[in-house]
C-alpha positions as MATLAB code, in Angstrom:
seq = 'MTRDIKKLSSDIFDVLVIGGGVHGATIAYHTATSGYRTAIIEKNDFCGATSANSLKILHGGLRYLQHLNIKRMRHSITARREMMHLAPYLVEPLPCMMPLYGKGLRGKKVMQGALFLNDCISWDRNHDLPAGLHIPKGHIVSKKKCLEVIPDLETENLHGASVWYDVLAVNTERVVLEYVLQSVNHGALAANYVEATGIEKGADELYHVTVLDKLSQQKHLIKTRFIVNAAGPWLEDCLHVHQESVKKQKWALALNVVSRKKIFADFAVALEGQRKYEDKDALIRRGKRLYFFVPWRGHTMIGTNYEESSMSPDCLQVKREMIQDMVDEINAIYPPAQLKYEDISFFHAGLLPMRGKSEESNIQLEKSSTFFEHKESNFSRVLSVKGVKYTTAPHIAHEIVCFLKKQYPPLLSKQRQKESSSHAGQYNANESALQGMLEKKYGQRALQILQFLRAEQDDDIWIDKDAQLLKAEVNYLISEEMVCTLSDIIFRRTGLGTADRPERKLLVNLSDFMGKILGWDEARKEEEREEVLHRYSPLVYKEA';
ca = [
     136.169  361.807   87.547;
     137.664  364.307   89.967;
     135.994  367.188   91.767;
     137.920  370.194   90.396;
     136.054  373.367   91.389;
     138.866  375.688   90.212;
     138.690  374.285   86.685;
     134.902  374.516   86.796;
     135.147  378.242   87.536;
     137.952  378.998   85.085;
     136.433  377.552   81.891;
     133.629  378.965   79.731;
     130.825  376.498   79.005;
     128.190  376.198   76.341;
     125.784  374.465   78.716;
     125.604  374.428   82.509;
     123.256  371.739   83.826;
     121.990  372.348   87.350;
     120.784  369.149   89.027;
     122.392  365.716   89.149;
     119.315  363.490   89.047;
     118.390  361.317   86.095;
     117.265  364.240   83.930;
     120.313  366.394   84.628;
     122.663  363.455   84.098;
     121.138  362.396   80.779;
     121.082  366.004   79.541;
     124.761  366.455   80.430;
     125.604  363.222   78.599;
     123.667  364.189   75.462;
     125.025  367.736   75.298;
     128.605  366.579   75.897;
     128.422  363.858   73.253;
     126.858  366.354   70.805;
     129.876  368.652   70.999;
     128.794  371.193   73.596;
     131.247  372.200   76.312;
     129.208  370.984   79.288;
     129.279  371.269   83.068;
     126.919  369.613   85.542;
     126.605  370.568   89.214;
     124.512  369.070   92.016;
     123.800  370.775   95.352;
     124.016  367.471   97.248;
     125.142  364.148   95.793;
     124.279  362.760   92.374;
     120.935  360.926   92.317;
     120.239  361.748   95.940;
     116.559  362.730   95.708;
     113.558  361.693   93.581;
     115.598  359.836   90.954;
     116.772  357.398   93.627;
     113.226  356.692   94.715;
     111.421  354.457   92.261;
     110.195  350.904   91.742;
     113.447  350.205   89.848;
     111.515  349.330   86.674;
     112.563  350.714   83.293;
     109.233  350.224   81.582;
     108.321  350.083   77.933;
     104.999  351.876   78.277;
     102.505  348.986   78.102;
     100.173  350.891   80.421;
     100.098  353.816   77.964;
      97.937  351.701   75.677;
      94.952  352.676   77.855;
      95.647  356.241   76.685;
      96.256  355.033   73.105;
      99.442  357.111   73.349;
     101.751  355.321   70.927;
     104.157  358.265   70.788;
     104.715  358.102   74.533;
     105.287  354.341   74.327;
     107.962  354.825   71.686;
     109.698  357.405   73.877;
     109.826  354.846   76.703;
     111.054  352.025   74.478;
     113.908  353.970   72.856;
     114.965  355.643   76.114;
     114.974  352.316   77.957;
     117.140  350.781   75.245;
     119.642  353.632   75.582;
     119.920  353.020   79.324;
     120.433  349.304   78.716;
     123.206  350.068   76.217;
     124.906  352.478   78.564;
     124.790  350.313   81.702;
     124.195  346.668   80.710;
     125.694  345.417   83.970;
     123.000  347.245   85.970;
     119.883  345.937   84.218;
     118.117  342.645   83.592;
     114.841  341.559   81.924;
     111.954  341.417   84.382;
     108.911  339.180   83.821;
     105.697  340.861   84.974;
     102.398  339.110   85.659;
      98.838  340.387   86.080;
      95.855  338.087   86.854;
      92.985  338.099   84.342;
      89.340  338.040   85.424;
      86.071  337.913   83.500;
      85.606  339.063   79.912;
      86.033  342.835   80.097;
      89.156  344.982   80.378;
      90.687  342.404   82.713;
      89.865  339.490   80.412;
      92.029  337.275   78.191;
      91.031  338.637   74.789;
      91.609  342.272   75.662;
      95.038  341.488   77.133;
      96.005  339.255   74.209;
      95.336  342.207   71.924;
      97.239  344.581   74.203;
     100.278  342.288   74.390;
     100.278  341.853   70.613;
     100.160  345.617   70.085;
     102.891  346.118   72.669;
     105.194  343.660   70.879;
     104.518  345.333   67.525;
     105.116  348.848   68.829;
     108.338  347.714   70.548;
     109.594  345.838   67.478;
     113.135  347.231   67.900;
     113.355  346.814   71.691;
     116.335  344.419   71.435;
     118.264  346.244   68.724;
     122.029  345.974   69.360;
     121.518  344.563   72.861;
     123.432  341.462   74.009;
     121.406  338.258   73.912;
     121.242  338.052   77.698;
     119.331  341.341   77.822;
     116.786  340.574   75.116;
     113.203  341.303   76.128;
     110.850  338.429   75.136;
     107.343  338.766   73.735;
     104.356  338.895   76.043;
     101.953  335.967   76.384;
      99.011  334.577   78.338;
      99.476  331.799   80.906;
      97.001  329.381   82.415;
      95.105  329.704   85.670;
      97.327  326.963   87.096;
     100.526  328.842   86.240;
      99.054  332.051   87.637;
      98.336  330.364   90.981;
     101.833  328.893   91.091;
     103.266  332.409   90.986;
     100.494  334.104   93.016;
      99.248  331.432   95.459;
      95.925  331.767   97.320;
      94.678  334.349   94.846;
      90.928  334.914   94.562;
      89.884  332.286   91.972;
      86.325  333.313   91.121;
      86.267  334.208   87.395;
      90.070  333.855   87.247;
      91.067  332.814   83.711;
      94.862  332.963   83.874;
      97.337  335.821   83.712;
      99.069  338.087   81.239;
     102.873  338.053   81.205;
     104.998  340.796   79.695;
     108.597  341.872   80.164;
     110.039  345.122   81.389;
     113.561  345.795   82.698;
     114.755  345.820   86.312;
     117.365  348.444   87.174;
     119.295  346.691   89.916;
     120.792  350.002   91.037;
     119.022  353.126   89.708;
     121.510  355.410   91.451;
     124.446  353.899   89.562;
     122.569  354.163   86.251;
     122.418  357.920   86.844;
     126.053  357.979   87.911;
     126.984  356.079   84.742;
     125.532  358.968   82.704;
     127.589  361.456   84.722;
     130.762  359.373   84.364;
     130.216  358.963   80.633;
     129.568  362.693   80.179;
     132.902  363.400   81.914;
     134.516  360.815   79.678;
     133.250  362.866   76.722;
     134.747  366.125   77.996;
     132.191  367.446   80.511;
     133.091  368.719   83.973;
     131.033  367.573   86.971;
     130.878  368.375   90.665;
     128.628  367.331   93.525;
     127.961  369.414   96.651;
     128.000  372.599   94.571;
     124.902  374.793   94.867;
     123.881  377.486   92.383;
     122.950  380.570   94.421;
     122.649  383.416   91.928;
     122.697  384.453   88.283;
     123.600  387.602   86.374;
     124.049  388.389   82.714;
     127.525  389.723   82.059;
     128.716  392.306   79.549;
     130.175  389.378   77.600;
     126.581  388.102   77.054;
     127.376  385.042   79.145;
     125.468  384.026   82.242;
     127.557  384.407   85.382;
     126.332  381.832   87.879;
     127.440  382.167   91.484;
     127.889  378.780   93.144;
     128.700  377.696   96.674;
     131.109  374.831   97.267;
     129.306  373.273  100.232;
     132.424  371.395  101.350;
     134.756  374.399  101.570;
     132.005  377.045  101.968;
     133.743  379.093   99.270;
     131.909  380.871   96.463;
     132.897  380.614   92.797;
     131.663  381.918   89.453;
     130.750  379.751   86.457;
     130.356  381.336   83.016;
     128.035  379.712   80.463;
     126.014  380.471   77.336;
     123.019  378.305   78.254;
     121.631  377.025   81.539;
     119.463  373.953   81.934;
     117.587  373.911   85.225;
     117.038  370.210   85.983;
     116.694  370.653   89.735;
     113.653  368.380   90.120;
     111.462  369.448   93.053;
     113.789  372.454   93.535;
     112.714  373.572   90.041;
     111.108  376.861   91.081;
     113.726  377.756   93.685;
     116.770  377.199   91.496;
     118.447  380.578   90.842;
     115.063  382.208   91.579;
     114.416  382.205   87.847;
     110.742  383.035   87.534;
     108.162  383.122   84.778;
     104.746  384.539   85.544;
     103.047  382.517   82.826;
     104.016  379.276   84.538;
     101.627  378.406   87.348;
     102.870  377.371   90.755;
     103.743  373.677   90.516;
     101.954  371.194   92.773;
     103.829  368.155   94.045;
     102.843  364.644   95.078;
     104.821  362.500   97.486;
     105.375  359.085   95.901;
     106.108  356.257   98.332;
     107.424  352.747   97.700;
     108.246  350.353  100.520;
     110.774  347.516  100.697;
     109.785  344.326  102.503;
     112.080  341.616  103.824;
     109.379  339.124  102.822;
     109.879  337.595   99.392;
     106.187  337.706   98.524;
     106.425  336.475   94.917;
     109.398  334.666   93.397;
     110.920  335.716   90.066;
     107.920  337.712   88.773;
     106.905  341.318   89.337;
     103.195  341.013   90.078;
     100.593  343.688   89.329;
      97.463  343.641   91.521;
      94.603  346.106   91.700;
      94.341  348.348   94.735;
      91.198  348.490   96.845;
      90.591  352.216   96.491;
      88.853  353.776   93.512;
      91.065  355.664   91.119;
      90.131  357.509   87.941;
      92.868  358.319   85.452;
      91.230  361.294   83.773;
      93.489  361.061   80.693;
      92.835  357.382   80.017;
      90.477  356.458   77.192;
      90.167  352.980   78.682;
      89.649  353.319   82.430;
      90.241  350.511   84.901;
      88.774  352.304   87.913;
      91.584  351.289   90.272;
      95.323  351.885   90.527;
      97.719  348.975   90.061;
     100.240  348.110   92.753;
     103.437  346.342   91.742;
     105.267  343.763   93.848;
     108.835  343.730   92.487;
     111.446  341.106   93.466;
     114.644  343.030   94.105;
     117.895  342.041   95.808;
     116.284  339.301   97.903;
     113.493  341.660   99.028;
     110.155  342.798   97.612;
     109.620  346.408   96.617;
     105.962  347.463   96.579;
     104.345  350.621   95.250;
     103.253  353.161   94.602;
     101.210  355.305   97.019;
     100.702  359.004   96.313;
      99.539  361.955   98.371;
      99.659  365.693   97.784;
     102.583  367.317   99.536;
     103.487  370.887  100.430;
     106.764  369.856  102.100;
     109.988  371.477  101.004;
     112.214  368.927   99.242;
     114.923  369.883  101.729;
     112.667  368.735  104.587;
     111.012  365.712  102.971;
     109.714  363.412  105.692;
     107.866  360.111  105.608;
     105.806  359.517  108.728;
     105.038  356.178  110.344;
     101.326  356.654  109.544;
     102.068  356.827  105.816;
     103.988  353.556  105.880;
     101.356  351.858  108.059;
      98.635  352.992  105.651;
     100.524  351.360  102.802;
     101.053  348.140  104.769;
      97.292  348.012  105.406;
      96.557  348.565  101.723;
      98.972  345.789  100.711;
      97.299  343.348  103.093;
      93.883  344.319  101.719;
      95.103  343.778   98.142;
      96.753  340.424   98.894;
      95.843  339.051  102.367;
      98.255  336.071  102.123;
     101.153  338.564  102.321;
     100.384  339.027  106.040;
     102.718  341.997  106.008;
     103.625  343.656  109.297;
     105.104  347.071  109.877;
     108.217  345.364  111.233;
     108.697  343.649  107.855;
     109.423  346.990  106.153;
     113.181  347.328  105.872;
     113.396  350.515  103.819;
     111.287  352.986  101.868;
     111.814  355.121   98.790;
     110.066  358.475   98.607;
     110.270  361.424   96.246;
     108.288  364.395   94.961;
     106.661  364.211   91.533;
     104.839  366.984   89.655;
     101.051  366.713   89.796;
      98.297  368.754   88.260;
      94.729  369.763   88.878;
      92.788  369.674   92.090;
      93.646  366.570   94.084;
      91.096  364.259   95.604;
      91.788  361.524   98.141;
      93.361  358.491   96.393;
      92.908  360.231   93.047;
      96.168  362.133   92.552;
      96.633  363.134   88.916;
     100.338  363.149   88.072;
     101.826  365.008   85.151;
     102.033  362.507   82.319;
     105.075  363.634   80.341;
     108.357  365.389   81.010;
     108.637  368.832   79.432;
     110.994  371.777   79.282;
     110.204  375.449   78.850;
     112.048  378.651   78.029;
     112.239  381.728   80.224;
     111.472  384.358   77.636;
     112.178  387.376   79.795;
     115.098  389.278   78.281;
     117.601  388.406   80.989;
     116.772  384.690   81.019;
     116.139  383.940   77.360;
     118.767  381.182   77.294;
     117.660  379.432   80.475;
     115.657  376.213   80.081;
     113.769  374.600   82.949;
     112.942  370.896   82.922;
     109.875  369.404   84.549;
     110.891  365.754   84.855;
     108.227  363.096   85.354;
     109.439  359.618   84.409;
     112.853  358.119   85.184;
     112.755  355.877   82.099;
     112.081  358.641   79.576;
     114.809  361.038   80.778;
     116.988  360.299   77.685;
     114.128  361.423   75.437;
     113.808  364.878   76.995;
     117.609  365.162   76.852;
     117.467  364.479   73.111;
     114.772  367.150   72.684;
     116.894  369.717   74.528;
     119.873  369.001   72.282;
     117.658  369.499   69.213;
     116.488  372.828   70.654;
     120.061  373.957   71.400;
     121.270  373.107   67.919;
     118.695  375.493   66.428;
     119.814  378.275   68.764;
     123.545  377.676   68.886;
     125.140  374.878   66.851;
     127.995  373.167   68.709;
     131.429  374.569   67.892;
     133.177  371.320   68.773;
     132.883  368.134   66.783;
     131.092  365.372   68.626;
     133.128  364.533   71.678;
     135.073  361.326   71.406;
     135.158  359.072   74.384;
     138.500  359.024   76.143;
     140.237  355.704   76.088;
     140.529  354.074   79.474;
     144.069  353.805   80.754;
     143.217  350.766   82.893;
     145.096  347.644   81.890;
     144.683  344.848   84.377;
     147.038  342.422   82.633;
     147.061  338.881   83.987;
     144.802  338.163   86.927;
     146.032  336.164   89.847;
     143.671  333.609   91.400;
     142.423  336.039   94.041;
     141.719  338.793   91.491;
     139.878  336.416   89.166;
     137.571  335.429   92.001;
     136.847  339.085   92.759;
     136.471  340.225   89.173;
     132.987  338.771   88.663;
     131.697  340.334   91.868;
     133.091  343.737   90.920;
     131.842  343.630   87.318;
     128.279  343.076   88.527;
     128.544  346.307   90.488;
     130.808  348.476   88.342;
     131.040  346.958   84.869;
     134.359  347.718   83.156;
     135.393  349.934   86.055;
     136.124  346.732   87.944;
     139.543  346.873   86.251;
     140.334  350.198   87.923;
     139.368  348.761   91.306;
     141.681  345.813   90.730;
     144.506  348.281   90.104;
     143.764  349.915   93.468;
     143.839  346.422   94.967;
     147.278  345.758   93.513;
     148.611  348.986   95.000;
     147.556  348.043   98.529;
     150.177  346.958  101.046;
     147.644  345.475  103.489;
     147.058  341.707  103.354;
     143.522  342.254  104.709;
     141.670  343.411  101.581;
     138.180  343.625  103.112;
     136.368  346.374  104.938;
     133.534  343.906  105.505;
     133.643  340.475  103.879;
     130.014  339.678  104.720;
     128.940  342.832  102.872;
     131.440  342.063  100.065;
     133.015  345.509  100.372;
     136.710  345.879   99.527;
     139.131  348.538  100.729;
     140.152  348.977   97.084;
     136.507  349.647   96.218;
     136.284  352.494   98.698;
     139.642  353.917   97.582;
     138.384  353.894   94.012;
     135.025  355.483   94.935;
     136.688  358.337   96.814;
     139.362  358.896   94.164;
     137.295  358.447   90.983;
     133.589  358.914   91.830;
     133.528  362.004   94.072;
     132.495  360.236   97.272;
     132.497  362.820  100.070;
     130.324  361.251  102.801;
     129.498  357.873  104.287;
     125.971  358.202  102.883;
     127.391  358.617   99.374;
     128.820  355.107   99.559;
     126.021  353.409  101.507;
     123.145  354.747   99.424;
     124.416  355.977   96.060;
     127.596  354.100   95.055;
     127.185  350.569   96.402;
     123.496  350.331   97.333;
     124.477  348.627  100.591;
     121.777  350.555  102.449;
     118.951  350.769   99.916;
     117.210  347.490  100.757;
     117.913  347.141  104.481;
     119.869  348.851  107.225;
     123.571  347.896  107.241;
     125.097  346.338  110.333;
     126.670  348.869  112.672;
     129.951  346.946  112.385;
     130.054  347.795  108.684;
     129.324  351.468  109.341;
     132.079  351.659  111.987;
     134.667  349.889  109.825;
     133.786  351.940  106.766;
     133.734  355.310  108.543;
     137.086  354.489  110.191;
     138.624  353.628  106.822;
     137.169  356.706  105.110;
     138.236  358.870  108.046;
     141.887  358.002  107.496;
     141.656  359.124  103.866;
     139.452  362.190  104.336;
     140.836  363.355  107.690;
     137.757  362.793  109.850;
     138.047  362.955  113.624;
     135.949  360.726  115.922;
     133.140  363.279  116.195;
     132.869  363.539  112.397;
     132.841  359.753  112.005;
     130.011  359.421  114.500;
     128.129  362.226  112.743;
     128.486  360.388  109.427;
     127.163  357.158  110.941;
     124.195  358.930  112.536;
     123.313  360.559  109.232;
     123.095  357.119  107.639;
     121.019  355.653  110.471;
     118.621  358.615  110.446;
     117.536  357.596  106.940;
     115.837  354.518  108.463;
     113.549  356.373  110.870;
     110.653  355.720  111.491;
     111.243  352.025  110.720;
     111.540  349.337  113.392;
     114.760  347.362  113.797;
     115.761  344.743  116.320;
     119.094  345.701  117.765;
     121.753  342.966  117.633;
];
């Protein structure tokens, strides 16, 4: 996957997707595989905003039972299965546990019924998946087992716990990138750091989209029949496409924190928050919001807190007070955690669409992703996507393809996937030892990295052995995955910085190595390192 702006501006496309988050990436994949000549552009880096900021759970919609929304559950189940098919090396089954109290909504009988319904509705959840990724049935466990997993829990009226299974996305950013890579493999063109700045309708009835290459600062023109605006929180600003019938969108800041403390082992644990919360769409109302404690990469991710936000997505900022408020809430929910502000190693924050008048602790998020047409004469073939849930992005992509087929059937036959030209041949002992490590991160693309390794003349293969980062890895990422900055690698290709701050030694070694390839001087290398470190403010770190 190479960043070829000249080719992007010389071809004519059926569909131009603007936005490289999970919704843009899945739409590009579905349109490309359906036979549409597709391009996808992203103003920054792929999966650099809201799509990167989640609890890392691909859920099957168990919580939608309180809305009795079976249709929405099915969307989650089928979309999750598609993601697992596409990137099996990036996902794993995740057992989830919630304590059961009394005889009401939190009691055994109600949850037994809910788990049974969930298993019936998700009857095909394991279809065509490898055995190691099969999602087991839910069940009820004893009070003793519950306390083994969640020690020192309040025991009055505790009757055990419900256990169900969702899916952990070990690296949500690479799941999105996998969609982009696969769309390119099916004939699409892709480019990061390309911003759409204007749109006109040409005499040829095509849309002429002016774009800015943010690396060269040069402007180019892309011609396309349809445009899909999947710009996330930049939805209303993208191309200044406007529709008076669509009300001004409100946004909520969603915050998840990462703790160095391993609070619960093996299970994601759901505990009720202390503050009252009323889900106005739920037919069965719990009265409080659930917080999830998710074991992830040796840390615990906890969320989610929401508050209304008027911040521009370009200036999104998480203040110390917001993180401290969440730490206090976590300690109130589960006092044995004894969480301190200094225990927070990272945070994930993004803007999600909300609706209605907000009240403190009672943010009402949009429930389902949608897309709408711009029916004004000049923008009749522009679609805008309001994305809500990471997991269900493939479903909205499928709906857009169905819409396009009614308007303009694809002229190409379904795009066939290009055969990989990577042939690793016989592994030597050193390569065999590295192969497993690389496959966990990159799947079959590990073979390409091994080819880069073979081409190296340097006996020292590591940029940082403690971080398990190879020089061949970085060469591959720059050559084949459009890496342009240090942050691209740290946050969105390797995940080295998404649980805790990397050691400065790693940042220096990596920026020096990248600088030789990309022509950075010392000032640029320091600027790249500072950009990475800025992502960790306002957290507290002990300097080595």
